[in-house]
PyMOL commands that place a pseudoatom at each C-alpha (Angstrom):
pseudoatom trace, name=CA, resn=UNK, resi=1, chain=A, elem=C, hetatm=0, pos=[120.114, 22.428, 132.022]
pseudoatom trace, name=CA, resn=UNK, resi=2, chain=A, elem=C, hetatm=0, pos=[120.006, 19.212, 130.014]
pseudoatom trace, name=CA, resn=UNK, resi=3, chain=A, elem=C, hetatm=0, pos=[122.141, 19.928, 127.020]
pseudoatom trace, name=CA, resn=UNK, resi=4, chain=A, elem=C, hetatm=0, pos=[120.610, 16.879, 125.242]
pseudoatom trace, name=CA, resn=UNK, resi=5, chain=A, elem=C, hetatm=0, pos=[117.592, 19.175, 124.638]
pseudoatom trace, name=CA, resn=UNK, resi=6, chain=A, elem=C, hetatm=0, pos=[119.633, 20.906, 121.957]
pseudoatom trace, name=CA, resn=UNK, resi=7, chain=A, elem=C, hetatm=0, pos=[121.127, 17.773, 120.333]
pseudoatom trace, name=CA, resn=UNK, resi=8, chain=A, elem=C, hetatm=0, pos=[118.348, 17.446, 117.834]
pseudoatom trace, name=CA, resn=UNK, resi=9, chain=A, elem=C, hetatm=0, pos=[118.100, 21.116, 116.763]
pseudoatom trace, name=CA, resn=UNK, resi=10, chain=A, elem=C, hetatm=0, pos=[115.628, 21.574, 113.940]
pseudoatom trace, name=CA, resn=UNK, resi=11, chain=A, elem=C, hetatm=0, pos=[116.622, 24.062, 111.260]
pseudoatom trace, name=CA, resn=UNK, resi=12, chain=A, elem=C, hetatm=0, pos=[114.049, 26.767, 110.367]
pseudoatom trace, name=CA, resn=UNK, resi=13, chain=A, elem=C, hetatm=0, pos=[114.249, 25.456, 106.763]
pseudoatom trace, name=CA, resn=UNK, resi=14, chain=A, elem=C, hetatm=0, pos=[112.792, 22.189, 108.082]
pseudoatom trace, name=CA, resn=UNK, resi=15, chain=A, elem=C, hetatm=0, pos=[109.840, 23.812, 109.926]
pseudoatom trace, name=CA, resn=UNK, resi=16, chain=A, elem=C, hetatm=0, pos=[106.447, 24.912, 108.717]
pseudoatom trace, name=CA, resn=UNK, resi=17, chain=A, elem=C, hetatm=0, pos=[103.596, 26.580, 110.520]
pseudoatom trace, name=CA, resn=UNK, resi=18, chain=A, elem=C, hetatm=0, pos=[100.338, 25.188, 109.220]
pseudoatom trace, name=CA, resn=UNK, resi=19, chain=A, elem=C, hetatm=0, pos=[97.679, 26.988, 111.334]
pseudoatom trace, name=CA, resn=UNK, resi=20, chain=A, elem=C, hetatm=0, pos=[94.830, 29.034, 110.099]
pseudoatom trace, name=CA, resn=UNK, resi=21, chain=A, elem=C, hetatm=0, pos=[95.563, 32.021, 112.381]
pseudoatom trace, name=CA, resn=UNK, resi=22, chain=A, elem=C, hetatm=0, pos=[99.417, 32.063, 112.316]
pseudoatom trace, name=CA, resn=UNK, resi=23, chain=A, elem=C, hetatm=0, pos=[99.690, 31.382, 108.653]
pseudoatom trace, name=CA, resn=UNK, resi=24, chain=A, elem=C, hetatm=0, pos=[97.571, 34.506, 107.926]
pseudoatom trace, name=CA, resn=UNK, resi=25, chain=A, elem=C, hetatm=0, pos=[99.780, 36.432, 110.337]
pseudoatom trace, name=CA, resn=UNK, resi=26, chain=A, elem=C, hetatm=0, pos=[102.984, 35.294, 108.534]
pseudoatom trace, name=CA, resn=UNK, resi=27, chain=A, elem=C, hetatm=0, pos=[101.442, 36.337, 105.094]
pseudoatom trace, name=CA, resn=UNK, resi=28, chain=A, elem=C, hetatm=0, pos=[100.329, 39.669, 106.535]
pseudoatom trace, name=CA, resn=UNK, resi=29, chain=A, elem=C, hetatm=0, pos=[103.907, 40.331, 107.768]
pseudoatom trace, name=CA, resn=UNK, resi=30, chain=A, elem=C, hetatm=0, pos=[105.318, 39.442, 104.372]
pseudoatom trace, name=CA, resn=UNK, resi=31, chain=A, elem=C, hetatm=0, pos=[102.966, 41.500, 102.262]
pseudoatom trace, name=CA, resn=UNK, resi=32, chain=A, elem=C, hetatm=0, pos=[102.015, 44.392, 104.540]
pseudoatom trace, name=CA, resn=UNK, resi=33, chain=A, elem=C, hetatm=0, pos=[104.197, 44.771, 107.613]
pseudoatom trace, name=CA, resn=UNK, resi=34, chain=A, elem=C, hetatm=0, pos=[107.692, 44.466, 106.150]
pseudoatom trace, name=CA, resn=UNK, resi=35, chain=A, elem=C, hetatm=0, pos=[106.929, 46.668, 103.102]
pseudoatom trace, name=CA, resn=UNK, resi=36, chain=A, elem=C, hetatm=0, pos=[105.361, 49.264, 105.446]
pseudoatom trace, name=CA, resn=UNK, resi=37, chain=A, elem=C, hetatm=0, pos=[108.391, 49.284, 107.732]
pseudoatom trace, name=CA, resn=UNK, resi=38, chain=A, elem=C, hetatm=0, pos=[110.764, 49.746, 104.752]
pseudoatom trace, name=CA, resn=UNK, resi=39, chain=A, elem=C, hetatm=0, pos=[108.798, 52.805, 103.738]
pseudoatom trace, name=CA, resn=UNK, resi=40, chain=A, elem=C, hetatm=0, pos=[109.153, 54.008, 107.323]
pseudoatom trace, name=CA, resn=UNK, resi=41, chain=A, elem=C, hetatm=0, pos=[112.919, 53.566, 107.105]
pseudoatom trace, name=CA, resn=UNK, resi=42, chain=A, elem=C, hetatm=0, pos=[112.844, 55.671, 103.981]
pseudoatom trace, name=CA, resn=UNK, resi=43, chain=A, elem=C, hetatm=0, pos=[110.727, 58.337, 105.650]
pseudoatom trace, name=CA, resn=UNK, resi=44, chain=A, elem=C, hetatm=0, pos=[107.767, 57.750, 103.346]
pseudoatom trace, name=CA, resn=UNK, resi=45, chain=A, elem=C, hetatm=0, pos=[105.022, 57.384, 105.984]
pseudoatom trace, name=CA, resn=UNK, resi=46, chain=A, elem=C, hetatm=0, pos=[102.842, 60.467, 106.075]
pseudoatom trace, name=CA, resn=UNK, resi=47, chain=A, elem=C, hetatm=0, pos=[102.656, 62.192, 109.435]
pseudoatom trace, name=CA, resn=UNK, resi=48, chain=A, elem=C, hetatm=0, pos=[105.062, 59.694, 111.042]
pseudoatom trace, name=CA, resn=UNK, resi=49, chain=A, elem=C, hetatm=0, pos=[108.263, 60.763, 112.859]
pseudoatom trace, name=CA, resn=UNK, resi=50, chain=A, elem=C, hetatm=0, pos=[111.181, 60.580, 110.535]
pseudoatom trace, name=CA, resn=UNK, resi=51, chain=A, elem=C, hetatm=0, pos=[113.541, 57.642, 110.866]
pseudoatom trace, name=CA, resn=UNK, resi=52, chain=A, elem=C, hetatm=0, pos=[116.418, 58.950, 108.783]
pseudoatom trace, name=CA, resn=UNK, resi=53, chain=A, elem=C, hetatm=0, pos=[117.837, 55.450, 108.769]
pseudoatom trace, name=CA, resn=UNK, resi=54, chain=A, elem=C, hetatm=0, pos=[118.291, 54.834, 105.060]
pseudoatom trace, name=CA, resn=UNK, resi=55, chain=A, elem=C, hetatm=0, pos=[119.248, 58.436, 104.489]
pseudoatom trace, name=CA, resn=UNK, resi=56, chain=A, elem=C, hetatm=0, pos=[122.084, 58.026, 106.986]
pseudoatom trace, name=CA, resn=UNK, resi=57, chain=A, elem=C, hetatm=0, pos=[123.534, 55.057, 105.078]
pseudoatom trace, name=CA, resn=UNK, resi=58, chain=A, elem=C, hetatm=0, pos=[123.385, 57.205, 101.916]
pseudoatom trace, name=CA, resn=UNK, resi=59, chain=A, elem=C, hetatm=0, pos=[125.239, 60.047, 103.647]
pseudoatom trace, name=CA, resn=UNK, resi=60, chain=A, elem=C, hetatm=0, pos=[127.846, 57.613, 104.944]
pseudoatom trace, name=CA, resn=UNK, resi=61, chain=A, elem=C, hetatm=0, pos=[128.372, 56.158, 101.496]
pseudoatom trace, name=CA, resn=UNK, resi=62, chain=A, elem=C, hetatm=0, pos=[129.052, 59.638, 100.185]
pseudoatom trace, name=CA, resn=UNK, resi=63, chain=A, elem=C, hetatm=0, pos=[131.591, 60.222, 102.978]
pseudoatom trace, name=CA, resn=UNK, resi=64, chain=A, elem=C, hetatm=0, pos=[133.388, 56.914, 102.247]
pseudoatom trace, name=CA, resn=UNK, resi=65, chain=A, elem=C, hetatm=0, pos=[133.531, 57.678, 98.484]
pseudoatom trace, name=CA, resn=UNK, resi=66, chain=A, elem=C, hetatm=0, pos=[134.804, 61.188, 99.122]
pseudoatom trace, name=CA, resn=UNK, resi=67, chain=A, elem=C, hetatm=0, pos=[137.559, 59.952, 101.512]
pseudoatom trace, name=CA, resn=UNK, resi=68, chain=A, elem=C, hetatm=0, pos=[138.660, 57.200, 99.105]
pseudoatom trace, name=CA, resn=UNK, resi=69, chain=A, elem=C, hetatm=0, pos=[139.021, 60.011, 96.497]
pseudoatom trace, name=CA, resn=UNK, resi=70, chain=A, elem=C, hetatm=0, pos=[141.340, 61.848, 98.897]
pseudoatom trace, name=CA, resn=UNK, resi=71, chain=A, elem=C, hetatm=0, pos=[138.677, 64.465, 99.812]
pseudoatom trace, name=CA, resn=UNK, resi=72, chain=A, elem=C, hetatm=0, pos=[138.619, 65.640, 103.429]
pseudoatom trace, name=CA, resn=UNK, resi=73, chain=A, elem=C, hetatm=0, pos=[135.036, 65.509, 104.739]
pseudoatom trace, name=CA, resn=UNK, resi=74, chain=A, elem=C, hetatm=0, pos=[133.603, 67.831, 107.388]
pseudoatom trace, name=CA, resn=UNK, resi=75, chain=A, elem=C, hetatm=0, pos=[133.175, 66.753, 111.002]
pseudoatom trace, name=CA, resn=UNK, resi=76, chain=A, elem=C, hetatm=0, pos=[130.074, 67.316, 113.130]
pseudoatom trace, name=CA, resn=UNK, resi=77, chain=A, elem=C, hetatm=0, pos=[129.360, 67.032, 116.835]
pseudoatom trace, name=CA, resn=UNK, resi=78, chain=A, elem=C, hetatm=0, pos=[128.793, 63.656, 118.423]
pseudoatom trace, name=CA, resn=UNK, resi=79, chain=A, elem=C, hetatm=0, pos=[127.199, 64.808, 121.656]
pseudoatom trace, name=CA, resn=UNK, resi=80, chain=A, elem=C, hetatm=0, pos=[123.516, 64.031, 121.578]
pseudoatom trace, name=CA, resn=UNK, resi=81, chain=A, elem=C, hetatm=0, pos=[121.278, 61.018, 121.605]
pseudoatom trace, name=CA, resn=UNK, resi=82, chain=A, elem=C, hetatm=0, pos=[119.038, 62.363, 118.833]
pseudoatom trace, name=CA, resn=UNK, resi=83, chain=A, elem=C, hetatm=0, pos=[119.769, 64.674, 115.820]
pseudoatom trace, name=CA, resn=UNK, resi=84, chain=A, elem=C, hetatm=0, pos=[117.363, 66.308, 113.404]
pseudoatom trace, name=CA, resn=UNK, resi=85, chain=A, elem=C, hetatm=0, pos=[116.948, 69.372, 111.171]
pseudoatom trace, name=CA, resn=UNK, resi=86, chain=A, elem=C, hetatm=0, pos=[116.679, 71.642, 114.322]
pseudoatom trace, name=CA, resn=UNK, resi=87, chain=A, elem=C, hetatm=0, pos=[119.876, 70.642, 115.996]
pseudoatom trace, name=CA, resn=UNK, resi=88, chain=A, elem=C, hetatm=0, pos=[122.165, 69.290, 113.247]
pseudoatom trace, name=CA, resn=UNK, resi=89, chain=A, elem=C, hetatm=0, pos=[123.649, 70.283, 109.940]
pseudoatom trace, name=CA, resn=UNK, resi=90, chain=A, elem=C, hetatm=0, pos=[121.650, 68.920, 107.006]
pseudoatom trace, name=CA, resn=UNK, resi=91, chain=A, elem=C, hetatm=0, pos=[124.614, 66.828, 105.840]
pseudoatom trace, name=CA, resn=UNK, resi=92, chain=A, elem=C, hetatm=0, pos=[125.268, 65.361, 109.314]
pseudoatom trace, name=CA, resn=UNK, resi=93, chain=A, elem=C, hetatm=0, pos=[123.792, 62.227, 110.887]
pseudoatom trace, name=CA, resn=UNK, resi=94, chain=A, elem=C, hetatm=0, pos=[120.072, 62.458, 111.798]
pseudoatom trace, name=CA, resn=UNK, resi=95, chain=A, elem=C, hetatm=0, pos=[117.996, 60.279, 114.095]
pseudoatom trace, name=CA, resn=UNK, resi=96, chain=A, elem=C, hetatm=0, pos=[118.757, 58.339, 117.255]
pseudoatom trace, name=CA, resn=UNK, resi=97, chain=A, elem=C, hetatm=0, pos=[122.303, 57.148, 117.940]
pseudoatom trace, name=CA, resn=UNK, resi=98, chain=A, elem=C, hetatm=0, pos=[121.108, 53.607, 117.454]
pseudoatom trace, name=CA, resn=UNK, resi=99, chain=A, elem=C, hetatm=0, pos=[119.253, 54.290, 114.193]
pseudoatom trace, name=CA, resn=UNK, resi=100, chain=A, elem=C, hetatm=0, pos=[121.361, 51.840, 112.087]
pseudoatom trace, name=CA, resn=UNK, resi=101, chain=A, elem=C, hetatm=0, pos=[119.894, 48.911, 114.007]
pseudoatom trace, name=CA, resn=UNK, resi=102, chain=A, elem=C, hetatm=0, pos=[116.456, 49.509, 112.477]
pseudoatom trace, name=CA, resn=UNK, resi=103, chain=A, elem=C, hetatm=0, pos=[117.803, 48.572, 109.040]
pseudoatom trace, name=CA, resn=UNK, resi=104, chain=A, elem=C, hetatm=0, pos=[119.406, 45.388, 110.556]
pseudoatom trace, name=CA, resn=UNK, resi=105, chain=A, elem=C, hetatm=0, pos=[116.232, 44.428, 112.319]
pseudoatom trace, name=CA, resn=UNK, resi=106, chain=A, elem=C, hetatm=0, pos=[114.307, 44.899, 109.115]
pseudoatom trace, name=CA, resn=UNK, resi=107, chain=A, elem=C, hetatm=0, pos=[116.765, 42.640, 107.243]
pseudoatom trace, name=CA, resn=UNK, resi=108, chain=A, elem=C, hetatm=0, pos=[116.553, 40.015, 109.858]
pseudoatom trace, name=CA, resn=UNK, resi=109, chain=A, elem=C, hetatm=0, pos=[112.741, 40.071, 109.639]
pseudoatom trace, name=CA, resn=UNK, resi=110, chain=A, elem=C, hetatm=0, pos=[113.137, 39.750, 105.809]
pseudoatom trace, name=CA, resn=UNK, resi=111, chain=A, elem=C, hetatm=0, pos=[115.488, 36.796, 106.216]
pseudoatom trace, name=CA, resn=UNK, resi=112, chain=A, elem=C, hetatm=0, pos=[112.954, 34.871, 108.352]
pseudoatom trace, name=CA, resn=UNK, resi=113, chain=A, elem=C, hetatm=0, pos=[110.113, 35.753, 106.093]
pseudoatom trace, name=CA, resn=UNK, resi=114, chain=A, elem=C, hetatm=0, pos=[112.040, 34.564, 103.026]
pseudoatom trace, name=CA, resn=UNK, resi=115, chain=A, elem=C, hetatm=0, pos=[112.772, 31.403, 104.836]
pseudoatom trace, name=CA, resn=UNK, resi=116, chain=A, elem=C, hetatm=0, pos=[109.062, 30.865, 105.361]
pseudoatom trace, name=CA, resn=UNK, resi=117, chain=A, elem=C, hetatm=0, pos=[107.999, 31.906, 101.805]
pseudoatom trace, name=CA, resn=UNK, resi=118, chain=A, elem=C, hetatm=0, pos=[110.328, 33.047, 99.063]
pseudoatom trace, name=CA, resn=UNK, resi=119, chain=A, elem=C, hetatm=0, pos=[109.582, 36.452, 97.632]
pseudoatom trace, name=CA, resn=UNK, resi=120, chain=A, elem=C, hetatm=0, pos=[111.656, 37.728, 94.637]
pseudoatom trace, name=CA, resn=UNK, resi=121, chain=A, elem=C, hetatm=0, pos=[110.740, 41.365, 95.183]
pseudoatom trace, name=CA, resn=UNK, resi=122, chain=A, elem=C, hetatm=0, pos=[111.451, 41.310, 98.916]
pseudoatom trace, name=CA, resn=UNK, resi=123, chain=A, elem=C, hetatm=0, pos=[114.797, 39.622, 98.284]
pseudoatom trace, name=CA, resn=UNK, resi=124, chain=A, elem=C, hetatm=0, pos=[115.754, 42.253, 95.635]
pseudoatom trace, name=CA, resn=UNK, resi=125, chain=A, elem=C, hetatm=0, pos=[114.844, 44.994, 97.941]
pseudoatom trace, name=CA, resn=UNK, resi=126, chain=A, elem=C, hetatm=0, pos=[116.892, 43.525, 100.814]
pseudoatom trace, name=CA, resn=UNK, resi=127, chain=A, elem=C, hetatm=0, pos=[119.858, 43.064, 98.497]
pseudoatom trace, name=CA, resn=UNK, resi=128, chain=A, elem=C, hetatm=0, pos=[119.712, 46.669, 97.452]
pseudoatom trace, name=CA, resn=UNK, resi=129, chain=A, elem=C, hetatm=0, pos=[119.738, 47.766, 101.069]
pseudoatom trace, name=CA, resn=UNK, resi=130, chain=A, elem=C, hetatm=0, pos=[122.674, 45.396, 101.806]
pseudoatom trace, name=CA, resn=UNK, resi=131, chain=A, elem=C, hetatm=0, pos=[124.628, 46.909, 98.925]
pseudoatom trace, name=CA, resn=UNK, resi=132, chain=A, elem=C, hetatm=0, pos=[124.034, 50.406, 100.398]
pseudoatom trace, name=CA, resn=UNK, resi=133, chain=A, elem=C, hetatm=0, pos=[125.018, 49.277, 103.922]
pseudoatom trace, name=CA, resn=UNK, resi=134, chain=A, elem=C, hetatm=0, pos=[128.212, 47.716, 102.586]
pseudoatom trace, name=CA, resn=UNK, resi=135, chain=A, elem=C, hetatm=0, pos=[129.079, 50.822, 100.591]
pseudoatom trace, name=CA, resn=UNK, resi=136, chain=A, elem=C, hetatm=0, pos=[128.989, 52.752, 103.900]
pseudoatom trace, name=CA, resn=UNK, resi=137, chain=A, elem=C, hetatm=0, pos=[131.660, 50.506, 105.525]
pseudoatom trace, name=CA, resn=UNK, resi=138, chain=A, elem=C, hetatm=0, pos=[135.157, 51.822, 106.234]
pseudoatom trace, name=CA, resn=UNK, resi=139, chain=A, elem=C, hetatm=0, pos=[138.139, 50.054, 104.732]
pseudoatom trace, name=CA, resn=UNK, resi=140, chain=A, elem=C, hetatm=0, pos=[139.097, 48.753, 108.167]
pseudoatom trace, name=CA, resn=UNK, resi=141, chain=A, elem=C, hetatm=0, pos=[135.595, 47.199, 108.699]
pseudoatom trace, name=CA, resn=UNK, resi=142, chain=A, elem=C, hetatm=0, pos=[134.056, 49.839, 110.873]
pseudoatom trace, name=CA, resn=UNK, resi=143, chain=A, elem=C, hetatm=0, pos=[130.402, 50.365, 110.180]
pseudoatom trace, name=CA, resn=UNK, resi=144, chain=A, elem=C, hetatm=0, pos=[128.239, 52.819, 112.134]
pseudoatom trace, name=CA, resn=UNK, resi=145, chain=A, elem=C, hetatm=0, pos=[126.845, 55.785, 110.296]
pseudoatom trace, name=CA, resn=UNK, resi=146, chain=A, elem=C, hetatm=0, pos=[126.796, 58.117, 113.288]
pseudoatom trace, name=CA, resn=UNK, resi=147, chain=A, elem=C, hetatm=0, pos=[130.602, 58.166, 113.479]
pseudoatom trace, name=CA, resn=UNK, resi=148, chain=A, elem=C, hetatm=0, pos=[131.317, 57.578, 109.759]
pseudoatom trace, name=CA, resn=UNK, resi=149, chain=A, elem=C, hetatm=0, pos=[129.389, 60.711, 108.977]
pseudoatom trace, name=CA, resn=UNK, resi=150, chain=A, elem=C, hetatm=0, pos=[130.041, 62.956, 111.910]
pseudoatom trace, name=CA, resn=UNK, resi=151, chain=A, elem=C, hetatm=0, pos=[133.496, 62.319, 113.323]
pseudoatom trace, name=CA, resn=UNK, resi=152, chain=A, elem=C, hetatm=0, pos=[135.553, 59.201, 112.744]
pseudoatom trace, name=CA, resn=UNK, resi=153, chain=A, elem=C, hetatm=0, pos=[138.118, 60.359, 115.311]
pseudoatom trace, name=CA, resn=UNK, resi=154, chain=A, elem=C, hetatm=0, pos=[135.486, 59.631, 117.991]
pseudoatom trace, name=CA, resn=UNK, resi=155, chain=A, elem=C, hetatm=0, pos=[134.957, 56.020, 117.091]
pseudoatom trace, name=CA, resn=UNK, resi=156, chain=A, elem=C, hetatm=0, pos=[134.757, 53.714, 120.218]
pseudoatom trace, name=CA, resn=UNK, resi=157, chain=A, elem=C, hetatm=0, pos=[135.037, 56.626, 122.630]
pseudoatom trace, name=CA, resn=UNK, resi=158, chain=A, elem=C, hetatm=0, pos=[131.593, 56.251, 124.195]
pseudoatom trace, name=CA, resn=UNK, resi=159, chain=A, elem=C, hetatm=0, pos=[130.608, 52.671, 124.235]
pseudoatom trace, name=CA, resn=UNK, resi=160, chain=A, elem=C, hetatm=0, pos=[128.350, 53.135, 127.269]
pseudoatom trace, name=CA, resn=UNK, resi=161, chain=A, elem=C, hetatm=0, pos=[125.974, 55.628, 125.629]
pseudoatom trace, name=CA, resn=UNK, resi=162, chain=A, elem=C, hetatm=0, pos=[126.209, 55.601, 121.839]
pseudoatom trace, name=CA, resn=UNK, resi=163, chain=A, elem=C, hetatm=0, pos=[125.462, 52.057, 120.884]
pseudoatom trace, name=CA, resn=UNK, resi=164, chain=A, elem=C, hetatm=0, pos=[128.216, 51.124, 118.455]
pseudoatom trace, name=CA, resn=UNK, resi=165, chain=A, elem=C, hetatm=0, pos=[128.506, 47.587, 119.751]
pseudoatom trace, name=CA, resn=UNK, resi=166, chain=A, elem=C, hetatm=0, pos=[124.652, 47.331, 120.126]
pseudoatom trace, name=CA, resn=UNK, resi=167, chain=A, elem=C, hetatm=0, pos=[124.261, 48.189, 116.446]
pseudoatom trace, name=CA, resn=UNK, resi=168, chain=A, elem=C, hetatm=0, pos=[126.987, 45.687, 115.551]
pseudoatom trace, name=CA, resn=UNK, resi=169, chain=A, elem=C, hetatm=0, pos=[125.001, 43.019, 117.477]
pseudoatom trace, name=CA, resn=UNK, resi=170, chain=A, elem=C, hetatm=0, pos=[121.957, 43.562, 115.306]
pseudoatom trace, name=CA, resn=UNK, resi=171, chain=A, elem=C, hetatm=0, pos=[124.174, 43.683, 112.200]
pseudoatom trace, name=CA, resn=UNK, resi=172, chain=A, elem=C, hetatm=0, pos=[125.562, 40.242, 113.178]
pseudoatom trace, name=CA, resn=UNK, resi=173, chain=A, elem=C, hetatm=0, pos=[122.129, 38.805, 113.819]
pseudoatom trace, name=CA, resn=UNK, resi=174, chain=A, elem=C, hetatm=0, pos=[120.785, 40.095, 110.498]
pseudoatom trace, name=CA, resn=UNK, resi=175, chain=A, elem=C, hetatm=0, pos=[123.875, 38.857, 108.635]
pseudoatom trace, name=CA, resn=UNK, resi=176, chain=A, elem=C, hetatm=0, pos=[123.582, 35.263, 110.065]
pseudoatom trace, name=CA, resn=UNK, resi=177, chain=A, elem=C, hetatm=0, pos=[119.856, 35.194, 109.451]
pseudoatom trace, name=CA, resn=UNK, resi=178, chain=A, elem=C, hetatm=0, pos=[120.145, 36.490, 105.880]
pseudoatom trace, name=CA, resn=UNK, resi=179, chain=A, elem=C, hetatm=0, pos=[122.950, 33.998, 105.024]
pseudoatom trace, name=CA, resn=UNK, resi=180, chain=A, elem=C, hetatm=0, pos=[121.035, 31.111, 106.536]
pseudoatom trace, name=CA, resn=UNK, resi=181, chain=A, elem=C, hetatm=0, pos=[117.854, 31.878, 104.573]
pseudoatom trace, name=CA, resn=UNK, resi=182, chain=A, elem=C, hetatm=0, pos=[119.525, 32.884, 101.236]
pseudoatom trace, name=CA, resn=UNK, resi=183, chain=A, elem=C, hetatm=0, pos=[123.129, 31.799, 101.228]
pseudoatom trace, name=CA, resn=UNK, resi=184, chain=A, elem=C, hetatm=0, pos=[123.940, 35.352, 100.243]
pseudoatom trace, name=CA, resn=UNK, resi=185, chain=A, elem=C, hetatm=0, pos=[127.213, 36.126, 101.920]
pseudoatom trace, name=CA, resn=UNK, resi=186, chain=A, elem=C, hetatm=0, pos=[127.540, 39.904, 101.347]
pseudoatom trace, name=CA, resn=UNK, resi=187, chain=A, elem=C, hetatm=0, pos=[126.121, 41.117, 104.674]
pseudoatom trace, name=CA, resn=UNK, resi=188, chain=A, elem=C, hetatm=0, pos=[127.811, 38.295, 106.564]
pseudoatom trace, name=CA, resn=UNK, resi=189, chain=A, elem=C, hetatm=0, pos=[131.225, 39.284, 105.122]
pseudoatom trace, name=CA, resn=UNK, resi=190, chain=A, elem=C, hetatm=0, pos=[130.649, 42.928, 106.225]
pseudoatom trace, name=CA, resn=UNK, resi=191, chain=A, elem=C, hetatm=0, pos=[129.642, 41.805, 109.774]
pseudoatom trace, name=CA, resn=UNK, resi=192, chain=A, elem=C, hetatm=0, pos=[132.764, 39.599, 109.924]
pseudoatom trace, name=CA, resn=UNK, resi=193, chain=A, elem=C, hetatm=0, pos=[134.967, 42.449, 108.916]
pseudoatom trace, name=CA, resn=UNK, resi=194, chain=A, elem=C, hetatm=0, pos=[133.482, 44.632, 111.682]
pseudoatom trace, name=CA, resn=UNK, resi=195, chain=A, elem=C, hetatm=0, pos=[133.856, 41.770, 114.171]
pseudoatom trace, name=CA, resn=UNK, resi=196, chain=A, elem=C, hetatm=0, pos=[137.493, 41.368, 113.311]
pseudoatom trace, name=CA, resn=UNK, resi=197, chain=A, elem=C, hetatm=0, pos=[138.012, 45.127, 113.896]
pseudoatom trace, name=CA, resn=UNK, resi=198, chain=A, elem=C, hetatm=0, pos=[136.243, 44.825, 117.318]
pseudoatom trace, name=CA, resn=UNK, resi=199, chain=A, elem=C, hetatm=0, pos=[138.414, 41.948, 118.299]
pseudoatom trace, name=CA, resn=UNK, resi=200, chain=A, elem=C, hetatm=0, pos=[141.611, 43.642, 117.193]
pseudoatom trace, name=CA, resn=UNK, resi=201, chain=A, elem=C, hetatm=0, pos=[140.654, 46.829, 119.093]
pseudoatom trace, name=CA, resn=UNK, resi=202, chain=A, elem=C, hetatm=0, pos=[139.491, 45.283, 122.436]
pseudoatom trace, name=CA, resn=UNK, resi=203, chain=A, elem=C, hetatm=0, pos=[141.746, 42.148, 122.716]
pseudoatom trace, name=CA, resn=UNK, resi=204, chain=A, elem=C, hetatm=0, pos=[143.924, 41.717, 125.719]
pseudoatom trace, name=CA, resn=UNK, resi=205, chain=A, elem=C, hetatm=0, pos=[146.950, 42.827, 123.679]
pseudoatom trace, name=CA, resn=UNK, resi=206, chain=A, elem=C, hetatm=0, pos=[145.235, 45.802, 121.978]
for i in range(1, 206): cmd.bond("trace and resi %d" % i, "trace and resi %d" % (i + 1))
show_as sticks, trace
zoom trace
């Protein structure tokens, strides 16, 4: 591959789509699709399958706050791909094991939308979600609500099936996109802390 093709990289901030069809699609994503998806993450779409995504971050935040106060939190099984009211305690993690990634994908979409057209309300909503996500992060940088809520002793014990590194990848992508679009460093800092933990855990001398 000719590497010179990448020598004149054009930043997204220096690009603009001026097309009757695609401009309308971008505006529809900003005003309709992204808000709709946020409602889905909050389980506010009538007759839709529950996401539990935002609720899991709220539960994880409570766990972190309790542990910082010296309170021992209960543990729950980490043995399924999907959890709901029928097979898990109401205070345990609910949803698919990769559910966190939906929040990160949403934030990445917001980042690119803000880059295209600034929206104060959308930015505020994203920052509130970022605050919640960061409040669910362990002191050592670990961030995955399935294990934070259910059983922290099982962290990094099933990388093949339970998507911890997959979720981290989407966190990293969202963090970079959001920082690039807004210069807000909060999510990027959280992602870097988790990246440091991963490196410390899996380096050759670990």
